[in-house]
TORVOGU-634755 format. One record per residue (C-alpha): residue in three letters; residue number from 1; chain; z, x, y. Coordinates in nm, 2 decimals, decimal comma, always signed. Layout:
R rest  nr kette     zz     xx     yy
R  ALA NUM     A      Z      X      Y
...
This chain:
R rest  nr kette     zz     xx     yy
R  TRP   1     A  +7,16 +11,84 +16,09
R  ASN   2     A  +7,48 +11,93 +15,90
R  GLU   3     A  +7,50 +12,25 +16,10
R  THR   4     A  +7,45 +12,07 +16,43
R  VAL   5     A  +7,72 +11,82 +16,34
R  GLU   6     A  +7,97 +12,08 +16,24
R  ILE   7     A  +7,93 +12,28 +16,56
R  PHE   8     A  +7,94 +11,96 +16,77
R  ARG   9     A  +8,27 +11,85 +16,61
R  ALA  10     A  +8,42 +12,19 +16,63
R  LYS  11     A  +8,32 +12,31 +16,98
R  MET  12     A  +8,26 +12,00 +17,19
R  PRO  13     A  +8,53 +12,01 +17,47
R  LEU  14     A  +8,79 +11,73 +17,45
R  ARG  15     A  +9,03 +11,63 +17,72
R  LYS  16     A  +9,23 +11,35 +17,86
R  HIS  17     A  +9,03 +11,06 +18,03
R  ARG  18     A  +9,15 +10,75 +18,22
R  CYS  19     A  +8,98 +10,41 +18,16
R  ARG  20     A  +9,10 +10,08 +18,31
R  PHE  21     A  +9,45 +10,20 +18,39
R  LYS  22     A  +9,49 +10,36 +18,04
R  SER  23     A  +9,48 +10,73 +17,95
R  TYR  24     A  +9,32 +10,85 +17,63
R  GLU  25     A  +9,37 +11,19 +17,47
R  HIS  26     A  +9,11 +11,41 +17,29
R  CYS  27     A  +8,80 +11,22 +17,40
R  PHE  28     A  +8,48 +11,28 +17,60
R  THR  29     A  +8,23 +11,07 +17,81
R  ALA  30     A  +7,88 +10,99 +17,70
R  ALA  31     A  +7,74 +11,20 +17,98
R  GLU  32     A  +7,95 +11,50 +17,88
R  ALA  33     A  +7,84 +11,47 +17,52
R  VAL  34     A  +7,47 +11,46 +17,63
R  ASP  35     A  +7,51 +11,76 +17,86
R  TRP  36     A  +7,69 +11,97 +17,59
R  LEU  37     A  +7,47 +11,87 +17,30
R  HIS  38     A  +7,15 +11,91 +17,49
R  GLU  39     A  +7,24 +12,27 +17,58
R  LEU  40     A  +7,33 +12,34 +17,21
R  LEU  41     A  +7,00 +12,22 +17,09
R  ARG  42     A  +6,80 +12,40 +17,35
R  CYS  43     A  +6,97 +12,73 +17,24
R  SER  44     A  +6,93 +12,65 +16,87
R  GLN  45     A  +6,67 +12,84 +16,68
R  ASN  46     A  +6,59 +12,53 +16,48
R  PHE  47     A  +6,49 +12,33 +16,79
R  GLY  48     A  +6,43 +12,55 +17,10
R  PRO  49     A  +6,40 +12,48 +17,47
R  GLU  50     A  +6,14 +12,19 +17,42
R  VAL  51     A  +6,43 +11,95 +17,35
R  THR  52     A  +6,45 +11,68 +17,62
R  ARG  53     A  +6,76 +11,49 +17,74
R  LYS  54     A  +6,61 +11,17 +17,62
R  GLN  55     A  +6,58 +11,32 +17,27
R  THR  56     A  +6,94 +11,42 +17,28
R  VAL  57     A  +7,04 +11,07 +17,37
R  GLN  58     A  +6,84 +10,94 +17,07
R  LEU  59     A  +7,03 +11,19 +16,84
R  LEU  60     A  +7,37 +11,07 +16,98
R  LYS  61     A  +7,26 +10,71 +16,90
R  LYS  62     A  +7,21 +10,82 +16,54
R  PHE  63     A  +7,55 +11,00 +16,54
R  LEU  64     A  +7,72 +10,68 +16,66
R  LYS  65     A  +7,54 +10,47 +16,39
R  ASN  66     A  +7,64 +10,71 +16,12
R  HIS  67     A  +8,00 +10,75 +16,24
R  VAL  68     A  +7,97 +11,11 +16,35
R  ILE  69     A  +8,13 +10,97 +16,67
R  GLU  70     A  +8,29 +10,64 +16,76
R  ASP  71     A  +8,39 +10,48 +17,08
R  ILE  72     A  +8,74 +10,49 +17,21
R  LYS  73     A  +8,83 +10,16 +17,04
R  GLY  74     A  +8,70 +10,28 +16,71
R  LYS  75     A  +8,37 +10,09 +16,71
R  TRP  76     A  +8,06 +10,25 +16,55
R  GLY  77     A  +7,75 +10,14 +16,34
R  GLN  78     A  +7,52 +10,04 +16,62
R  GLU  79     A  +7,28 +10,25 +16,83
R  ASP  80     A  +7,41 +10,13 +17,17
R  PHE  81     A  +7,49 +10,48 +17,30
R  GLU  82     A  +7,38 +10,53 +17,67
R  ASP  83     A  +7,40 +10,82 +17,91
R  ASN  84     A  +7,70 +10,70 +18,12
R  ARG  85     A  +8,08 +10,73 +18,16
R  HIS  86     A  +8,17 +10,54 +17,84
R  LEU  87     A  +8,44 +10,71 +17,64
R  TYR  88     A  +8,39 +10,84 +17,28
R  ARG  89     A  +8,58 +11,04 +17,03
R  PHE  90     A  +8,54 +11,20 +16,68
R  PRO  91     A  +8,67 +11,01 +16,38
R  PRO  92     A  +8,95 +11,17 +16,19
R  SER  93     A  +8,73 +11,26 +15,89
R  SER  94     A  +8,39 +11,40 +15,90
R  PRO  95     A  +8,10 +11,20 +15,75
R  LEU  96     A  +7,92 +11,51 +15,64
R  LYS  97     A  +7,83 +11,56 +15,28
R  PRO  98     A  +7,86 +11,91 +15,14
R  TYR  99     A  +7,54 +12,10 +15,18
R  PRO 100     A  +7,41 +12,39 +14,97
R  LYS 101     A  +7,53 +12,73 +15,04
R  LYS 102     A  +7,41 +13,08 +14,93
R  PRO 103     A  +7,59 +13,18 +14,61
R  PRO 104     A  +7,77 +13,51 +14,58
R  TYR 105     A  +7,54 +13,61 +14,29
R  GLN 106     A  +7,22 +13,46 +14,14
R  LYS 107     A  +7,25 +13,27 +13,83
R  ASP 108     A  +7,00 +13,07 +13,63
R  VAL 109     A  +7,11 +12,71 +13,68
R  ILE 110     A  +6,79 +12,56 +13,54
R  LYS 111     A  +6,78 +12,59 +13,16
R  PHE 112     A  +6,45 +12,68 +12,99
R  PRO 113     A  +6,37 +12,49 +12,68
R  GLU 114     A  +6,45 +12,68 +12,36
R  TRP 115     A  +6,30 +12,64 +12,01
R  ASN 116     A  +6,64 +12,56 +11,86
R  ASP 117     A  +6,69 +12,27 +12,11
R  PRO 118     A  +6,62 +11,92 +11,95
R  PRO 119     A  +6,34 +11,72 +12,12
R  PRO 120     A  +6,48 +11,47 +12,37
R  GLY 121     A  +6,60 +11,15 +12,22
R  THR 122     A  +6,61 +11,28 +11,86
R  SER 123     A  +6,98 +11,39 +11,83
R  GLN 124     A  +7,12 +11,34 +11,48
R  GLU 125     A  +7,41 +11,14 +11,62
R  ASN 126     A  +7,18 +10,86 +11,76
R  ILE 127     A  +6,96 +10,82 +11,46
R  LEU 128     A  +7,03 +10,53 +11,23
R  VAL 129     A  +6,98 +10,62 +10,87
R  ARG 130     A  +6,94 +10,36 +10,60
R  PRO 131     A  +7,12 +10,45 +10,28
R  VAL 132     A  +6,87 +10,52 +10,00
R  VAL 133     A  +6,91 +10,43  +9,64
R  MET 134     A  +6,71 +10,69  +9,44
R  ASN 135     A  +6,56 +10,62  +9,10
R  SER 136     A  +6,44 +10,89  +8,86
R  GLU 137     A  +6,09 +10,91  +9,01
R  MET 138     A  +6,23 +10,96  +9,37
R  TRP 139     A  +6,47 +11,22  +9,25
R  TYR 140     A  +6,19 +11,40  +9,08
R  LYS 141     A  +5,98 +11,40  +9,40
R  ARG 142     A  +6,27 +11,52  +9,61
R  HIS 143     A  +6,35 +11,80  +9,38
R  SER 144     A  +6,00 +11,90  +9,29
R  ILE 145     A  +6,02 +12,20  +9,53
R  ALA 146     A  +6,30 +12,35  +9,31
R  ILE 147     A  +6,10 +12,29  +9,00
R  GLY 148     A  +5,81 +12,48  +9,15
R  GLU 149     A  +5,53 +12,21  +9,17
R  VAL 150     A  +5,47 +12,24  +9,54
R  PRO 151     A  +5,25 +12,53  +9,66
R  ALA 152     A  +5,44 +12,78  +9,87
R  CYS 153     A  +5,20 +12,75 +10,17
R  ARG 154     A  +5,31 +12,39 +10,22
R  LEU 155     A  +5,67 +12,48 +10,26
R  VAL 156     A  +5,63 +12,62 +10,60
R  HIS 157     A  +5,78 +12,37 +10,86
R  ARG 158     A  +5,61 +12,48 +11,17
R  ARG 159     A  +5,72 +12,36 +11,52
R  GLN 160     A  +5,43 +12,39 +11,76
R  LEU 161     A  +5,46 +12,45 +12,14
R  THR 162     A  +5,37 +12,09 +12,25
R  GLU 163     A  +5,21 +11,99 +12,58
R  ALA 164     A  +5,55 +11,84 +12,68
R  ASN 165     A  +5,71 +12,19 +12,61
R  VAL 166     A  +5,46 +12,36 +12,83
R  GLU 167     A  +5,50 +12,11 +13,11
R  GLU 168     A  +5,88 +12,15 +13,10
R  ILE 169     A  +5,85 +12,53 +13,12
R  TRP 170     A  +5,62 +12,50 +13,43
R  LYS 171     A  +5,86 +12,26 +13,60
R  SER 172     A  +6,18 +12,46 +13,52
R  MET 173     A  +6,05 +12,80 +13,61
R  THR 174     A  +5,89 +12,67 +13,93
R  LEU 175     A  +6,21 +12,51 +14,05
R  SER 176     A  +6,41 +12,82 +13,94
R  TYR 177     A  +6,17 +13,03 +14,15
R  LEU 178     A  +6,22 +12,80 +14,45
R  GLN 179     A  +6,60 +12,81 +14,41
R  LYS 180     A  +6,60 +13,19 +14,41
R  ILE 181     A  +6,39 +13,22 +14,72
R  LEU 182     A  +6,61 +12,97 +14,91
R  GLY 183     A  +6,92 +13,14 +14,79
R  LEU 184     A  +7,10 +12,81 +14,68
R  ASP 185     A  +7,35 +12,73 +14,41
R  SER 186     A  +7,16 +12,41 +14,33
R  LEU 187     A  +6,85 +12,23 +14,45
R  GLU 188     A  +7,02 +11,89 +14,42
R  GLU 189     A  +7,10 +11,86 +14,79
R  VAL 190     A  +6,75 +11,94 +14,90
R  LEU 191     A  +6,54 +11,80 +14,62
R  ASP 192     A  +6,56 +11,51 +14,36
R  ILE 193     A  +6,45 +11,71 +14,05
R  LYS 194     A  +6,37 +11,39 +13,86
R  LEU 195     A  +6,09 +11,31 +14,10
R  VAL 196     A  +5,92 +11,65 +14,05
R  ASN 197     A  +5,62 +11,60 +13,83
R  SER 198     A  +5,52 +11,89 +13,61
R  LYS 199     A  +5,17 +11,75 +13,57
R  PHE 200     A  +5,12 +11,79 +13,95
R  ILE 201     A  +5,22 +12,15 +13,95
R  ILE 202     A  +4,98 +12,24 +13,65
R  HIS 203     A  +4,69 +12,04 +13,82
R  ASN 204     A  +4,74 +12,22 +14,16
R  VAL 205     A  +4,73 +12,56 +13,98
R  TYR 206     A  +4,43 +12,52 +13,76
R  SER 207     A  +4,21 +12,24 +13,90
R  VAL 208     A  +4,08 +12,41 +14,21
R  SER 209     A  +3,74 +12,50 +14,35
R  LYS 210     A  +3,62 +12,86 +14,44
R  GLN 211     A  +3,76 +12,80 +14,79
R  GLY 212     A  +4,10 +12,72 +14,64
R  VAL 213     A  +4,09 +12,34 +14,73
R  VAL 214     A  +4,23 +12,10 +14,47
R  ILE 215     A  +3,97 +11,91 +14,27
R  LEU 216     A  +4,08 +11,55 +14,19
R  ASP 217     A  +4,02 +11,38 +13,86
R  ASP 218     A  +4,05 +11,03 +14,01
R  LYS 219     A  +3,78 +11,01 +14,27
R  SER 220     A  +3,92 +10,69 +14,41
R  LYS 221     A  +4,20 +10,90 +14,57
R  GLU 222     A  +3,95 +11,12 +14,76
R  LEU 223     A  +3,92 +11,11 +15,13
R  PRO 224     A  +3,67 +10,84 +15,24
R  HIS 225     A  +3,32 +10,97 +15,30
R  TRP 226     A  +3,32 +10,88 +15,67
R  VAL 227     A  +3,65 +11,07 +15,72
R  LEU 228     A  +3,52 +11,37 +15,54
R  SER 229     A  +3,20 +11,37 +15,74
R  ALA 230     A  +3,39 +11,34 +16,06
R  MET 231     A  +3,61 +11,64 +15,97
R  LYS 232     A  +3,31 +11,85 +15,87
R  CYS 233     A  +3,15 +11,76 +16,20
R  LEU 234     A  +3,44 +11,90 +16,41
R  ALA 235     A  +3,51 +12,19 +16,18
R  ASN 236     A  +3,14 +12,31 +16,21
R  TRP 237     A  +3,09 +12,21 +16,57
R  PRO 238     A  +2,83 +12,21 +16,72
R  ASN 239     A  +2,63 +12,24 +16,40
R  CYS 240     A  +2,69 +11,89 +16,26
R  SER 241     A  +2,43 +11,86 +15,99
R  ASP 242     A  +2,60 +11,56 +15,81
R  LEU 243     A  +2,58 +11,32 +16,11
R  LYS 244     A  +2,23 +11,17 +16,17
R  GLN 245     A  +2,33 +10,96 +16,48
R  PRO 246     A  +2,25 +11,11 +16,82
R  MET 247     A  +2,54 +11,26 +17,01
R  TYR 248     A  +2,65 +11,15 +17,35
R  LEU 249     A  +2,90 +11,26 +17,61
R  GLY 250     A  +3,25 +11,25 +17,47
R  PHE 251     A  +3,12 +11,21 +17,11
R  GLU 252     A  +3,36 +11,48 +16,98
R  LYS 253     A  +3,66 +11,29 +17,13
R  ASP 254     A  +3,56 +10,98 +16,95
R  VAL 255     A  +3,52 +11,17 +16,62
R  PHE 256     A  +3,86 +11,33 +16,66
R  LYS 257     A  +4,02 +10,99 +16,74
R  THR 258     A  +3,87 +10,85 +16,42
R  ILE 259     A  +4,03 +11,13 +16,21
R  ALA 260     A  +4,36 +11,10 +16,39
R  ASP 261     A  +4,37 +10,72 +16,33
R  TYR 262     A  +4,30 +10,76 +15,96
R  TYR 263     A  +4,58 +11,02 +15,91
R  GLY 264     A  +4,81 +10,83 +16,14
R  HIS 265     A  +4,80 +10,51 +15,92
R  LEU 266     A  +4,88 +10,68 +15,59
R  LYS 267     A  +5,17 +10,51 +15,41
R  GLU 268     A  +5,36 +10,83 +15,35
R  PRO 269     A  +5,34 +11,18 +15,52
R  LEU 270     A  +5,13 +11,44 +15,33
R  LEU 271     A  +5,45 +11,64 +15,25
R  THR 272     A  +5,60 +11,31 +15,11
R  PHE 273     A  +5,94 +11,16 +15,19
R  HIS 274     A  +6,13 +11,31 +14,89
R  LEU 275     A  +6,03 +11,67 +14,97
R  PHE 276     A  +6,13 +11,64 +15,34
R  ASP 277     A  +6,47 +11,82 +15,29
R  ALA 278     A  +6,31 +12,10 +15,08
R  PHE 279     A  +6,05 +12,17 +15,36
R  VAL 280     A  +6,31 +12,16 +15,64
R  SER 281     A  +6,53 +12,40 +15,44
R  VAL 282     A  +6,24 +12,65 +15,44
R  LEU 283     A  +6,23 +12,63 +15,82
R  GLY 284     A  +6,55 +12,83 +15,83
R  LEU 285     A  +6,36 +13,12 +15,67
R  LEU 286     A  +6,09 +13,15 +15,94
R  GLN 287     A  +6,23 +13,47 +16,08
R  LYS 288     A  +6,15 +13,63 +15,74
R  GLU 289     A  +5,78 +13,54 +15,75
R  LYS 290     A  +5,69 +13,67 +15,40
R  VAL 291     A  +5,98 +13,49 +15,24
R  ALA 292     A  +5,90 +13,16 +15,43
R  VAL 293     A  +5,53 +13,18 +15,31
R  GLU 294     A  +5,64 +13,22 +14,95
R  ALA 295     A  +5,89 +12,92 +14,98
R  PHE 296     A  +5,62 +12,70 +15,14
R  GLN 297     A  +5,38 +12,80 +14,86
R  ILE 298     A  +5,62 +12,67 +14,59
R  CYS 299     A  +5,70 +12,35 +14,79
R  CYS 300     A  +5,33 +12,28 +14,84
R  LEU 301     A  +5,28 +12,31 +14,46
R  LEU 302     A  +5,51 +12,02 +14,40
R  LEU 303     A  +5,29 +11,78 +14,60
R  PRO 304     A  +5,07 +11,52 +14,44
R  PRO 305     A  +4,72 +11,67 +14,40
R  GLU 306     A  +4,56 +11,41 +14,65
R  ASN 307     A  +4,82 +11,50 +14,91
R  ARG 308     A  +4,76 +11,87 +14,86
R  ARG 309     A  +4,39 +11,83 +14,89
R  LYS 310     A  +4,41 +11,62 +15,21
R  LEU 311     A  +4,65 +11,88 +15,36
R  GLN 312     A  +4,42 +12,16 +15,27
R  LEU 313     A  +4,11 +11,99 +15,43
R  LEU 314     A  +4,32 +11,90 +15,74
R  MET 315     A  +4,46 +12,24 +15,80
R  ARG 316     A  +4,12 +12,41 +15,76
R  MET 317     A  +3,98 +12,17 +16,02
R  MET 318     A  +4,27 +12,22 +16,26
R  ALA 319     A  +4,24 +12,60 +16,24
R  ARG 320     A  +3,87 +12,60 +16,29
R  ILE 321     A  +3,88 +12,37 +16,59
R  CYS 322     A  +4,14 +12,59 +16,75
R  LEU 323     A  +3,94 +12,90 +16,69
R  ASN 324     A  +3,61 +12,74 +16,81
R  LYS 325     A  +3,53 +12,86 +17,16
R  GLU 326     A  +3,23 +12,62 +17,18
R  MET 327     A  +3,44 +12,32 +17,12
R  PRO 328     A  +3,48 +12,11 +17,44
R  PRO 329     A  +3,84 +12,00 +17,54
R  LEU 330     A  +3,94 +11,71 +17,32
R  CYS 331     A  +4,21 +11,60 +17,57
R  ASP 332     A  +4,24 +11,66 +17,94
R  GLY 333     A  +4,62 +11,69 +17,95
R  PHE 334     A  +4,67 +11,93 +17,66
R  GLY 335     A  +4,53 +12,25 +17,51
R  THR 336     A  +4,35 +12,22 +17,18
R  ARG 337     A  +4,63 +12,38 +16,98
R  THR 338     A  +4,90 +12,17 +17,14
R  LEU 339     A  +4,69 +11,86 +17,08
R  MET 340     A  +4,65 +11,95 +16,71
R  VAL 341     A  +5,02 +11,99 +16,66
R  GLN 342     A  +5,12 +11,67 +16,85
R  THR 343     A  +4,86 +11,46 +16,68
R  PHE 344     A  +4,91 +11,55 +16,32
R  SER 345     A  +5,27 +11,67 +16,29
R  ARG 346     A  +5,41 +11,32 +16,21
R  CYS 347     A  +5,15 +11,25 +15,94
R  ILE 348     A  +5,24 +11,59 +15,78
R  LEU 349     A  +5,61 +11,59 +15,79
R  CYS 350     A  +5,85 +11,29 +15,86
R  SER 351     A  +6,17 +11,16 +15,71
R  LYS 352     A  +6,24 +10,79 +15,60
R  ASP 353     A  +6,52 +10,76 +15,85
R  GLU 354     A  +6,32 +10,87 +16,16
R  VAL 355     A  +6,52 +11,07 +16,41
R  ASP 356     A  +6,36 +11,16 +16,74
R  LEU 357     A  +6,42 +11,53 +16,69
R  ASP 358     A  +6,24 +11,53 +16,36
R  GLU 359     A  +5,92 +11,56 +16,57
R  LEU 360     A  +6,04 +11,91 +16,68
R  LEU 361     A  +6,11 +12,01 +16,32
R  ALA 362     A  +5,76 +11,89 +16,22
R  ALA 363     A  +5,60 +12,06 +16,51
R  ARG 364     A  +5,76 +12,39 +16,41
R  LEU 365     A  +5,64 +12,35 +16,06
R  VAL 366     A  +5,29 +12,25 +16,15
R  THR 367     A  +5,26 +12,54 +16,39
R  PHE 368     A  +5,36 +12,78 +16,11
R  LEU 369     A  +5,12 +12,61 +15,87
R  MET 370     A  +4,83 +12,65 +16,11
R  ASP 371     A  +4,90 +13,03 +16,15
R  ASN 372     A  +4,94 +13,09 +15,77
R  TYR 373     A  +4,76 +12,80 +15,59
R  GLN 374     A  +4,53 +13,03 +15,38
R  GLU 375     A  +4,83 +13,21 +15,23
R  ILE 376     A  +5,06 +12,90 +15,20
R  LEU 377     A  +4,80 +12,69 +15,03
R  LYS 378     A  +4,70 +12,95 +14,78
R  VAL 379     A  +4,84 +12,95 +14,42
R  PRO 380     A  +5,13 +13,20 +14,39
R  LEU 381     A  +4,99 +13,44 +14,14
R  ALA 382     A  +5,33 +13,60 +14,07
R  LEU 383     A  +5,47 +13,26 +13,96
R  GLN 384     A  +5,16 +13,17 +13,76
R  THR 385     A  +5,16 +13,51 +13,57
R  SER 386     A  +5,52 +13,49 +13,49
R  ILE 387     A  +5,49 +13,13 +13,35
R  GLU 388     A  +5,17 +13,21 +13,15
R  GLU 389     A  +5,35 +13,51 +13,00
R  ARG 390     A  +5,65 +13,30 +12,91
R  VAL 391     A  +5,43 +13,05 +12,74
R  ALA 392     A  +5,23 +13,31 +12,55
R  HIS 393     A  +5,55 +13,47 +12,44
R  LEU 394     A  +5,69 +13,15 +12,30
R  ARG 395     A  +5,38 +13,08 +12,12
R  ARG 396     A  +5,37 +13,43 +11,97
R  VAL 397     A  +5,74 +13,40 +11,86
R  GLN 398     A  +5,68 +13,07 +11,69
R  PHE 399     A  +5,37 +13,20 +11,51
R  GLN 400     A  +5,57 +13,49 +11,39
R  LYS 401     A  +5,84 +13,26 +11,26
R  SER 402     A  +5,58 +13,04 +11,08
R  TYR 403     A  +5,35 +13,30 +10,94
R  PRO 404     A  +5,53 +13,65 +10,93
R  GLU 405     A  +5,26 +13,80 +10,70
R  VAL 406     A  +4,96 +13,69 +10,91
R  TYR 407     A  +5,15 +13,80 +11,23
R  GLN 408     A  +5,22 +14,14 +11,09
R  GLU 409     A  +4,84 +14,18 +11,02
R  ARG 410     A  +4,74 +14,07 +11,36
R  PHE 411     A  +5,02 +14,23 +11,56
R  PRO 412     A  +5,11 +14,54 +11,37
R  THR 413     A  +5,45 +14,71 +11,43
R  PRO 414     A  +5,47 +15,09 +11,51
R  GLU 415     A  +5,57 +15,15 +11,14
R  SER 416     A  +5,26 +14,97 +11,00
R  GLU 417     A  +5,04 +15,14 +11,25
R  ALA 418     A  +5,17 +15,48 +11,14
R  LEU 419     A  +5,06 +15,39 +10,78
R  LEU 420     A  +4,72 +15,26 +10,89
R  PHE 421     A  +4,64 +15,54 +11,14
R  PRO 422     A  +4,80 +15,87 +11,02
R  GLU 423     A  +4,85 +16,14 +11,27
R  LYS 424     A  +4,56 +16,39 +11,30
R  PRO 425     A  +4,65 +16,75 +11,22
R  LYS 426     A  +4,73 +16,96 +11,54
R  PRO 427     A  +4,52 +17,27 +11,61
R  LYS 428     A  +4,67 +17,60 +11,49
R  PRO 429     A  +4,88 +17,77 +11,76
R  GLN 430     A  +4,70 +18,11 +11,70
R  LEU 431     A  +4,36 +17,97 +11,81
R  LEU 432     A  +4,52 +17,81 +12,11
R  MET 433     A  +4,68 +18,14 +12,21
R  TRP 434     A  +4,35 +18,31 +12,16
R  ALA 435     A  +4,18 +18,06 +12,39
R  LEU 436     A  +4,44 +18,11 +12,66
R  LYS 437     A  +4,42 +18,49 +12,66
R  LYS 438     A  +4,04 +18,49 +12,72
R  PRO 439     A  +3,98 +18,17 +12,93
R  PHE 440     A  +3,65 +18,30 +13,09
R  GLN 441     A  +3,41 +18,52 +12,90
R  PRO 442     A  +3,14 +18,71 +13,11
R  PHE 443     A  +2,78 +18,61 +13,04
R  GLN 444     A  +2,62 +18,88 +12,83
R  ARG 445     A  +2,25 +18,90 +12,82
R  THR 446     A  +2,12 +18,96 +12,47
R  ARG 447     A  +1,79 +19,11 +12,37
R  SER 448     A  +1,52 +18,85 +12,37
R  PHE 449     A  +1,32 +18,82 +12,05
R  ARG 450     A  +0,98 +18,82 +12,20
R  MET 451     A  +0,69 +18,90 +11,99
C-alpha cells in the first residue's frame, strides 16, 4: 500500500478546476482519481487486471478516511467518497510511515544469546542486597575454600544451556533467517517480534507425523470430527469410506458448503492478523519462486500449531479436489480452482482493517500456496540443521569450560591424538621402486610334484 500511495501522490495529474464560481489549483475530481488509480492497479504486479472500478472506489474511500487525500475544503476522516465530479486534493504532508528497505549490506540485527550475558532480570544493578554482619563461624564457612576443606570437584560453577536459552536461539535464528531472505534492515515494520512464540516454532518442527502434518498436544484444538470427515470425503472422492449415510444428487455440494461455513466462521484467519504484513511482504518475491517458497516456509513456522495443522489439511484437500477429474462441478458459475480460491482466501489471509483489495492479495497468495503447498508447509531443513548445530556447539563449549579434562578425553585434540595413535612406519622406497619396475609378472608354470 505504501508503494501505491507514493505513486498516486507523485504521478496523479493535478490541474485547475472550477466549482461554484471559484477556481481551485492543484486538485482533481473524484472520477479522475478513480480512472487514474484504476489503471495503475490494473498494471501493478501486486494486483493485476482483475481489479474492478468498484474496488478502486473502495480503496479511495480508505484513502480519504486515512488522510491520503482530502476534499477541496480540507475535510477527511469519513468514507463518503463517490465516483462523481467532487473535487479533492493531496494534503501538504504524506501520512505514510517509513517502510523497510533493502540494506546496502547484510548485517546481523538480531543478537544471539551468549554465555557471558546475564539472564534476563538478574542484572547486578537491580538486585537489592541486604548488608550481612558476619560472625566468626560465617567467616570460616566463606573462607573455607582457601583453607582447603572444600573438594575441588565442587568448585566448578557450571551454567547449563537451559530450555529458555534453546528457545531464544530458535526464535532469534529463525527471525534472522527471514530477515535475510526478505532483504530488510529490520523486521519491525512487517512483524511484531514480541508476538513471535518460540515454542510454536519448535513444536512445528519436531511434532509432526510421517506425512509432515503437525500433531497437536491439546486435542481440544483439533478440527471437529464432522469437519475432518467432510474434508476426507471430498479429498478422496468418490471413495468416501468415512461417511455411512447414502449419497444423493448434489451431496458433494452440501459437504463442500459445510466445510466452507466452518472455515468462514473462524475468529481469525489461519495466517493470523499479526503475520499479515509478513506474508504480504513475501508476495513481492513471487517472481523469484524459490526465494518466495523459502520465505513462506519460515513465515508458516511462526504460526500457532493448530493454525498450521488446519492450513495443512485445508491445502491438501483443495489441491486434491482441483486435481480430481471425477469430482462433479461444485458450482455452476465457476471452475473448481477459481471456486477454491474465492471460497477460502479470506479465511486464510485477511487484515484487521479490511480493505476491499486485500481480497486480491489473498487470492494471489492462496493460488501460490495451492501450487507449492507441499514445499511451503515442509520444515526447512537448512534452518533446522543450522540451529541444531548452533545449540550443539554451545553445549559443547560450555561442557569444555566446566570439565576441561573430561572434554579432552572425549574430544581429543590433534596433539593428543598424535600421542595416542603414533604414525605407522612408511614402506621403504626401495621396495616401492621395485614394485613399480615390474608391475606385472608373467605366469610361470612350475613342475608339478606328482607322485
